[in-house]
C-alpha positions as CSV (number, residue, x, y, z in Angstrom):
1,M,-0.1,0.2,0.3
2,F,3.1,2.3,0.4
3,C,3.4,2.4,-3.4
4,T,2.1,4.9,-5.4
5,S,1.9,5.4,-9.1
6,C,5.0,7.2,-11.3
7,T,4.9,10.2,-13.7
8,K,2.5,9.0,-16.3
9,F,5.5,7.8,-18.9
10,L,7.0,5.6,-15.9
11,D,4.8,2.6,-15.0
12,K,1.4,1.6,-15.1
13,E,0.3,1.6,-11.3
14,P,0.2,-2.2,-9.8
15,T,-2.7,-3.7,-9.0
16,N,-2.7,-3.5,-5.2
17,Y,-2.4,0.8,-5.9
18,A,-3.8,2.7,-3.2
19,S,-4.9,6.1,-3.9
20,Q,-2.9,9.2,-3.0
21,E,-6.6,10.6,-1.6
22,T,-6.6,7.1,0.7
23,L,-3.4,7.0,2.1
24,L,-2.4,10.8,2.0
25,S,-6.1,11.5,4.4
26,T,-4.8,10.5,7.4
27,A,-1.9,11.1,9.6
28,Q,-1.0,8.0,9.4
29,G,-1.1,7.1,6.3
30,V,1.3,10.2,5.3
31,T,3.5,8.6,7.8
32,S,2.6,4.8,6.4
33,A,3.8,6.5,2.8
34,L,7.0,8.0,4.5
35,I,8.2,4.8,6.2
36,G,7.1,3.4,2.7
37,C,10.2,6.1,1.1
38,Y,12.6,4.3,3.4
39,N,10.9,1.0,2.8
40,D,12.4,1.5,-1.3
41,F,15.6,2.9,-0.2
42,Q,16.6,-0.5,0.5
43,S,15.3,-2.0,-2.5
44,Y,18.4,-4.6,-3.6
45,S,17.7,-2.8,-7.2
46,Y,18.7,0.5,-5.0
47,Y,20.8,0.9,-1.7
48,G,20.4,-3.3,-1.1
49,R,22.8,-3.9,-2.9
50,N,23.1,-2.9,-7.0
51,F,23.8,0.9,-7.0
52,V,26.4,-0.3,-4.0
53,L,27.9,-2.3,-6.0
54,I,27.5,-1.0,-9.0
55,G,29.4,1.8,-8.1
56,D,32.8,-0.1,-7.6
57,V,32.3,-2.8,-9.7
58,Y,32.3,-0.3,-12.7
59,A,35.7,1.9,-11.4
60,D,38.4,0.4,-10.9
61,N,37.9,-1.1,-6.7
62,A,35.7,-4.4,-7.9
63,K,36.2,-7.6,-10.8
64,L,34.1,-9.9,-11.4
65,S,35.4,-13.3,-9.5
66,T,36.2,-16.8,-10.2
67,M,32.8,-17.4,-8.6
68,N,30.6,-15.3,-10.2
69,L,28.0,-16.6,-12.7
70,G,27.1,-12.9,-14.0
71,N,26.0,-10.7,-12.1
72,F,27.8,-7.0,-13.1
73,S,29.4,-8.3,-15.7
74,S,27.4,-6.2,-17.9
75,F,29.1,-2.8,-16.2
76,Y,32.6,-4.9,-15.3
77,N,33.4,-4.9,-19.1
78,Y,31.4,-1.7,-19.8
79,S,28.8,-3.1,-22.4
80,V,25.6,-1.8,-20.6
81,T,22.8,-1.6,-22.4
82,N,19.7,0.5,-23.4
83,D,17.3,-2.9,-22.1
84,D,19.4,-3.4,-18.9
85,A,17.3,-4.7,-15.7
86,D,19.2,-3.5,-12.8
87,L,19.3,0.1,-14.4
88,K,15.7,-0.2,-15.7
89,A,15.0,-1.7,-11.7
90,F,16.8,1.0,-10.0
91,W,15.6,4.4,-11.8
92,S,11.7,2.6,-11.4
93,T,12.4,3.0,-7.9
94,A,13.7,5.9,-7.5
95,Y,11.5,7.6,-9.1
96,R,8.0,5.2,-6.8
97,I,10.8,7.3,-4.0
98,I,9.9,10.3,-6.0
99,K,6.5,10.4,-6.6
100,N,5.4,9.5,-3.2
101,A,7.6,12.4,-1.3
102,D,6.2,14.4,-3.9
103,N,2.3,13.1,-3.2
104,I,3.3,13.8,1.1
105,I,4.4,17.2,0.0
106,V,1.5,18.3,-1.7
107,A,-0.7,16.2,1.4
108,C,1.7,18.8,4.0
109,Q,1.0,22.1,1.4
110,D,-2.5,21.7,2.2
111,S,-3.2,24.6,3.6
112,T,-6.5,22.9,5.2
113,R,-4.6,20.0,6.9
114,N,-3.5,20.8,10.6
115,D,-2.5,17.0,11.3
116,L,0.2,17.0,10.1
117,D,4.0,17.8,11.5
118,E,6.7,20.0,9.9
119,T,9.2,17.0,9.8
120,I,7.1,15.1,7.8
121,Y,7.4,17.3,5.3
122,G,10.8,18.2,5.8
123,E,11.7,14.2,5.0
124,A,9.9,13.5,2.5
125,L,12.0,16.8,1.1
126,A,15.2,15.1,2.0
127,V,14.3,11.9,0.3
128,R,13.4,13.4,-2.4
129,S,16.4,14.8,-3.2
130,L,18.6,12.3,-2.0
131,A,16.9,10.2,-5.6
132,Y,17.4,12.7,-8.1
133,F,20.9,12.7,-7.1
134,D,21.5,9.3,-7.1
135,L,19.7,9.3,-10.9
136,V,21.3,12.8,-12.2
137,R,25.0,10.8,-10.9
138,I,24.4,7.6,-12.8
139,F,22.5,9.3,-16.2
140,G,23.6,12.4,-16.4
141,N,27.4,13.5,-17.5
142,I,28.8,16.5,-17.7
143,S,31.9,16.1,-19.5
144,Y,30.5,14.9,-22.8
145,F,28.4,16.4,-25.1
146,D,25.9,18.1,-23.4
147,K,23.8,18.8,-19.8
148,A,21.6,16.6,-20.6
149,G,20.0,15.7,-16.9
150,I,16.7,13.7,-15.8
151,P,13.3,14.2,-16.1
152,I,11.2,15.9,-13.2
153,S,8.1,14.0,-11.8
154,N,5.3,16.3,-12.4
155,D,1.6,15.2,-12.7
156,T,0.6,18.6,-14.9
157,I,3.5,16.9,-17.8
158,P,2.3,13.1,-18.5
159,Y,5.7,13.7,-20.6
160,P,8.4,15.6,-19.4
161,A,11.9,15.8,-20.9
162,R,15.3,15.6,-19.3
163,T,16.0,18.6,-17.5
164,T,19.5,20.3,-17.0
165,I,21.8,18.7,-14.6
166,D,22.0,22.3,-13.3
167,K,18.7,23.0,-12.8
168,I,18.5,19.4,-10.9
169,Y,20.3,20.4,-8.7
170,D,19.4,24.0,-8.3
171,M,16.4,21.6,-7.1
172,I,18.0,19.8,-5.4
173,I,20.0,22.6,-2.9
174,N,16.6,24.7,-2.8
175,D,14.4,21.7,-0.9
176,L,17.3,20.0,1.3
177,T,17.8,24.7,2.1
178,K,14.4,24.2,3.8
179,A,14.3,20.6,4.7
180,E,17.4,21.7,6.9
181,K,14.8,24.6,8.9
182,L,12.4,21.8,8.9
183,L,13.4,19.5,10.9
184,E,14.8,21.5,13.5
185,R,13.0,19.4,15.9
186,A,13.6,16.0,14.3
187,E,15.1,13.2,16.4
188,V,18.3,12.8,15.9
189,T,18.9,8.9,14.9
190,P,20.9,7.8,11.5
191,F,17.6,5.7,9.9
192,R,16.1,8.9,8.8
193,F,16.4,12.2,7.3
194,N,16.8,15.3,10.5
195,K,18.3,18.8,10.7
196,Y,22.3,17.0,10.5
197,S,21.8,14.3,8.0
198,V,20.5,17.2,5.5
199,Q,23.4,19.4,6.1
200,A,25.2,16.7,5.2
201,L,24.4,15.7,2.5
202,L,23.9,19.4,1.2
203,V,27.9,19.0,2.3
204,I,27.9,16.7,-0.4
205,V,25.3,18.0,-3.0
206,Y,27.9,21.8,-3.0
207,K,30.9,19.7,-3.3
208,T,29.2,17.6,-6.6
209,N,27.8,20.1,-8.1
210,Y,31.4,23.2,-7.6
211,K,30.1,24.6,-4.8
212,F,33.5,25.0,-2.8
213,A,32.8,27.9,-0.8
214,E,29.5,26.4,0.4
215,A,30.3,22.6,0.7
216,L,33.1,24.2,3.6
217,A,30.8,26.7,5.2
218,K,28.4,23.3,5.1
219,A,31.0,20.5,6.6
220,E,32.3,23.7,9.5
221,E,29.0,23.8,10.9
222,L,28.6,20.2,10.9
223,V,31.3,19.2,12.3
224,T,31.6,21.9,15.0
225,T,27.1,21.5,15.9
226,G,26.6,18.1,15.0
227,P,26.7,15.0,17.8
228,Y,28.5,13.4,15.8
229,S,32.5,12.5,16.6
230,L,35.7,10.4,13.9
231,L,36.0,6.4,14.8
232,T,38.8,5.6,16.7
233,T,41.8,3.0,15.4
234,E,40.7,0.4,18.6
235,N,37.4,0.5,17.6
236,Y,37.0,1.4,13.9
237,M,36.7,-2.6,12.3
238,D,34.1,-3.4,15.7
239,S,32.1,-1.1,14.4
240,W,31.6,-2.6,11.5
241,K,29.4,-5.3,13.2
242,Q,27.0,-3.1,15.0
243,E,24.3,-0.4,13.7
244,S,25.9,2.4,14.0
245,S,28.9,4.2,15.4
246,S,29.6,7.5,16.2
247,E,30.5,8.7,13.1
248,S,27.0,7.3,11.5
249,I,25.2,10.6,9.9
250,F,22.8,8.2,7.5
251,S,22.1,4.8,7.2
252,I,19.7,2.4,5.0
253,A,18.2,0.3,7.7
254,M,18.2,-3.4,7.5
255,S,16.6,-5.4,10.2
256,S,16.3,-9.6,10.5
257,T,13.3,-9.1,8.7
258,D,14.6,-6.7,5.3
259,N,17.5,-9.4,5.6
260,A,17.7,-9.3,1.1
261,G,19.1,-12.9,1.9
262,T,21.3,-13.5,-1.3
263,N,20.5,-10.5,-3.7
264,S,22.3,-8.6,-0.7
265,I,25.2,-7.1,-0.6
266,G,26.7,-8.9,2.0
267,H,25.6,-12.3,0.6
268,M,27.5,-10.6,-3.1
269,L,30.9,-10.0,-1.5
270,S,31.1,-12.9,1.0
271,P,33.1,-16.1,0.0
272,D,30.2,-18.3,1.6
273,G,27.6,-16.1,-0.6
274,Y,27.7,-16.3,-4.0
275,G,31.1,-14.2,-3.4
276,G,31.2,-12.4,-6.9
277,L,32.6,-9.1,-6.5
278,V,36.2,-9.0,-5.2
279,P,38.4,-6.2,-4.5
280,T,41.2,-5.7,-7.4
281,Q,44.6,-5.9,-6.8
282,D,44.8,-1.5,-7.7
283,L,42.6,-1.8,-4.6
284,L,44.6,-4.1,-1.7
285,S,48.2,-3.2,-3.0
286,L,46.8,0.1,-0.8
287,Y,47.1,-0.8,1.7
288,S,49.8,-1.0,4.3
289,E,50.6,-4.3,6.3
290,T,49.8,-2.5,8.8
291,D,47.0,-0.4,8.0
292,I,43.8,-1.9,10.0
293,R,41.4,-2.1,7.3
294,T,43.7,-5.5,6.0
295,Q,41.5,-7.1,8.3
296,F,38.5,-6.1,5.8
297,F,40.4,-9.3,3.9
298,N,39.2,-12.9,3.3
299,T,42.2,-14.5,2.0
300,Q,40.8,-18.6,0.4
301,S,41.1,-19.1,-3.4
302,E,41.0,-15.5,-3.5
303,I,40.9,-12.5,-2.2
304,F,37.5,-10.9,-1.0
305,F,36.3,-7.9,0.8
306,N,34.8,-8.7,4.0
307,K,33.4,-5.0,5.1
308,Y,29.3,-6.5,5.3
309,P,30.1,-9.5,7.7
310,G,26.4,-9.8,8.5
311,R,25.1,-8.3,12.5
312,D,24.8,-11.4,15.2
313,G,26.6,-13.5,12.4
314,T,23.7,-13.6,9.8
315,L,24.7,-12.7,6.8
316,G,22.8,-10.2,4.3
317,V,22.0,-8.0,8.1
318,D,24.2,-4.8,8.2
319,N,23.3,-0.9,7.8
320,V,23.8,0.1,4.4
321,P,26.2,3.5,6.0
322,V,25.2,6.1,2.9
323,I,27.0,9.3,4.8
324,R,29.9,8.8,7.4
325,L,31.0,11.9,9.1
326,S,34.7,10.2,7.3
327,E,33.5,11.9,4.0
328,I,32.6,15.0,5.2
329,Y,36.0,15.8,6.5
330,F,37.2,14.7,3.2
331,I,35.3,17.2,2.0
332,L,36.8,19.6,4.4
333,A,40.5,18.8,3.2
334,E,39.5,18.9,-0.5
335,C,38.0,22.7,0.5
336,Y,41.0,23.7,2.1
337,L,43.8,22.5,0.1
338,L,41.5,24.2,-3.3
339,N,40.7,27.7,-0.6
340,G,44.9,27.9,-0.2
341,Q,44.7,26.2,3.9
342,S,47.1,23.4,3.4
343,D,48.1,23.0,6.8
344,K,44.5,22.1,7.5
345,T,44.2,19.6,4.2
346,F,47.7,18.0,5.3
347,E,46.0,17.2,8.9
348,I,42.8,16.0,8.7
349,L,45.1,13.7,5.7
350,E,47.3,13.3,8.7
351,N,45.0,11.8,11.1
352,F,42.8,9.9,8.7
353,T,45.8,7.8,7.4
354,K,47.4,7.5,10.6
355,R,43.4,5.9,13.0
356,C,44.1,3.2,10.1
357,D,47.7,2.6,10.1
358,P,49.5,4.4,13.3
359,S,52.7,3.7,11.5
360,A,52.2,5.1,9.5
361,T,54.6,8.7,8.1
362,L,52.8,12.0,6.1
363,V,55.5,13.8,3.9
364,L,54.3,15.8,1.7
365,S,55.4,18.9,-0.9
366,D,52.7,20.6,-2.6
367,A,49.0,21.0,-4.0
368,K,49.3,18.1,-6.5
369,E,50.9,16.1,-3.5
370,L,48.2,16.2,-1.8
371,I,45.4,16.0,-4.0
372,L,46.7,12.8,-5.0
373,K,47.1,11.3,-1.8
374,L,43.4,13.1,-0.9
375,H,41.8,10.7,-3.7
376,E,44.1,7.7,-2.2
377,E,42.8,8.0,0.8
378,Y,39.2,9.0,0.3
379,R,39.8,5.9,-2.3
380,K,41.0,2.7,0.1
381,E,38.3,4.6,3.2
382,F,35.6,4.4,1.1
383,A,35.5,0.9,-1.3
384,F,32.7,-1.0,-1.1
385,E,30.2,1.8,-0.2
386,G,29.3,3.1,-3.5
387,K,31.2,5.7,-4.2
388,R,34.3,4.7,-6.4
389,F,32.5,5.9,-9.6
390,F,31.3,9.2,-8.0
391,Q,33.9,10.2,-6.2
392,I,36.1,9.7,-10.1
393,K,33.4,11.9,-11.8
394,R,34.1,14.5,-8.8
395,W,37.7,14.4,-9.1
396,I,38.5,14.7,-13.0
397,Y,36.2,18.3,-13.3
398,G,36.9,19.3,-10.2
399,H,41.1,19.7,-9.8
400,F,41.9,18.9,-13.9
401,K,44.0,22.2,-13.6
402,I,45.7,21.4,-10.6
403,L,46.6,17.8,-12.7
404,P,45.8,18.0,-16.7
405,T,48.2,14.4,-16.9
406,A,46.5,12.6,-14.0
407,L,43.6,12.7,-15.1
408,E,43.0,12.4,-18.6
409,C,42.7,8.3,-18.0
410,P,41.0,9.0,-14.7
411,I,39.9,5.1,-15.0
412,N,42.5,2.2,-15.6
413,R,42.5,-1.2,-14.4
414,T,45.8,-2.8,-14.1
415,D,44.1,-5.9,-12.5
416,C,41.5,-6.0,-15.1
417,N,40.1,-9.4,-17.0
418,S,37.5,-7.6,-19.7
419,T,38.4,-6.4,-23.1
420,I,38.4,-2.4,-21.9
421,C,40.6,-1.8,-19.2
422,T,40.8,1.9,-19.6
423,V,38.1,4.8,-19.9
424,K,39.7,8.2,-21.2
425,N,38.4,11.3,-20.3
426,P,36.1,12.5,-21.7
427,S,33.8,9.4,-22.7
428,Y,30.3,8.3,-22.9
429,L,30.7,5.8,-20.2
430,F,31.0,8.5,-17.2
431,A,26.8,8.4,-17.9
432,F,24.5,5.5,-17.9
433,P,22.2,4.6,-20.7
434,L,18.2,5.6,-19.8
435,P,16.2,3.1,-19.9
436,I,14.6,2.0,-23.4
437,A,11.1,0.9,-21.9
438,E,11.0,5.1,-20.2
439,L,11.8,6.0,-24.2
440,N,9.7,4.0,-25.4
441,A,6.6,5.4,-23.6
442,N,8.2,9.0,-23.3
443,P,8.3,10.9,-26.5
444,N,10.2,13.4,-25.3
445,L,13.3,11.7,-23.7
446,T,16.5,12.1,-25.7
447,Q,19.1,8.9,-25.0
448,N,22.6,9.6,-23.7
449,Q,24.8,9.7,-26.8
450,G,26.7,6.3,-26.9
451,Y,23.6,4.1,-27.1
C-alpha cells in the first residue's frame, strides 16, 4: 500500500495500488507513505545492493570473481545497454520514491491540514532530494556532449523532458535548504533524515556541483555543531558489525526482517554467499601491511572484501552507510586545499592516515601530492560503499587544472580481465543509458549519446 504510481511515462499502477486520496487522508497514512519511501531505499536495486556495488565494479575497485555467475558482468565489461534490467529497476525504484515524496509534500502544503508535523514535510523533501541526486549522478554526464540531466516528476506534464543537470542541482539544494529548517526539532537518528543528515547531504551535493565555498561553510558548521565523532583506531573495525557508530550520519536500516538474503551486499561479497565480486589488486595494493583495514581481507582461493559481515553472524543483515562523518572531513580537506589552506588539509589527511595505520608517516610537498594522497585515502576509506565511480567523476572536473595529465585516463585498471581496462576523459561511459522502456513510453525523452 506504500507504493504509488510513478509519473505517467513510467510504470502502470499495480493492482494493489492505494490511491493518494485514500492513503494520505490521515496523518497515519502520510507517515506510512514516508516509511514506504525509506523502505524503497532498501531495495536490492538501490542501496540494498546494486547501486552500491555498481559504483565499485564499474570503476577500478572490484572485479568479477571466479565464483561469479554473471552478476554485474555488463558493468564490469562496459557493455551496459539501454535494456539493462538492473538500471531499469533502479530508475523505477528511485522514481517511485520521488512520486511518493511528491504526494506527501502536496499533503503537507495543504493549508486545510493541521494534522501533519513539519518534520514529515522536511523528511519528504530530503528523501526526494537523495533520489534525484542519485539519479542525476548515474544518468547525467557533464563531460560529454551536453548537460542533459533527468526528467522531473510532474503530474501536470504527462511526458516531461530531461531537465539540465544544473537545474536539477538547484532544485535539490533549494529543497534541502528548506528541509534543514523544517527538521530543526526532528529526532537525531542515522536511519531517518534530520537536521544534521540534511546538512551532510548538502555538503556532498555542494561538492559534487563544485560549489566549494558553500561546501566548506556547511561542512564546518556540521563538524562543529553536529553530535558526531570520528571512530578511533580501537573501535573502527568493530563498528562494521554494529547497527551504527559515532560517525553514522545517514544509513539505510536493514533488520533481520528486511534481510534481502541472497540479494544482499554481504551475500554478493562473501565467499559464504555468491562471492561474485572481489577487490582488484589495484585497490588491495594501496593498503600497507600495518593498516587495520586489511582485516577486511578474507583470503581463500581469492581475496574477498568482508566489509559487510552481517550482525550477529547473519549474512545480509548490515545497515548500509550512505553518509559517514569521515566523508565530511574528506570534503573539508579538499575544500581547504582549494581555498589555499593546505596546512588544514595536511592535518586532516594525517589524522585519517594514522587512524587506520598508526605507524604511517605522511610527507607531502605540494598541492599536487596533497590532492593525489587525498584521492587515494578517500578510495581506501570508502571501498565498497558505492562511492568510487562518483569520486572519479567529481575529481576529473574539480581538479583538472591541478592534475591535467593524471586525469586524462581516470579509470585505468591494471588488474583487469575485461576487454576494456581503461576509460579516457571525456567519454560517454561516465553516464549510463536511460532505460529503453522509458524512452518508448515518453516521446520527449532523449537518450544519452553513445548508447
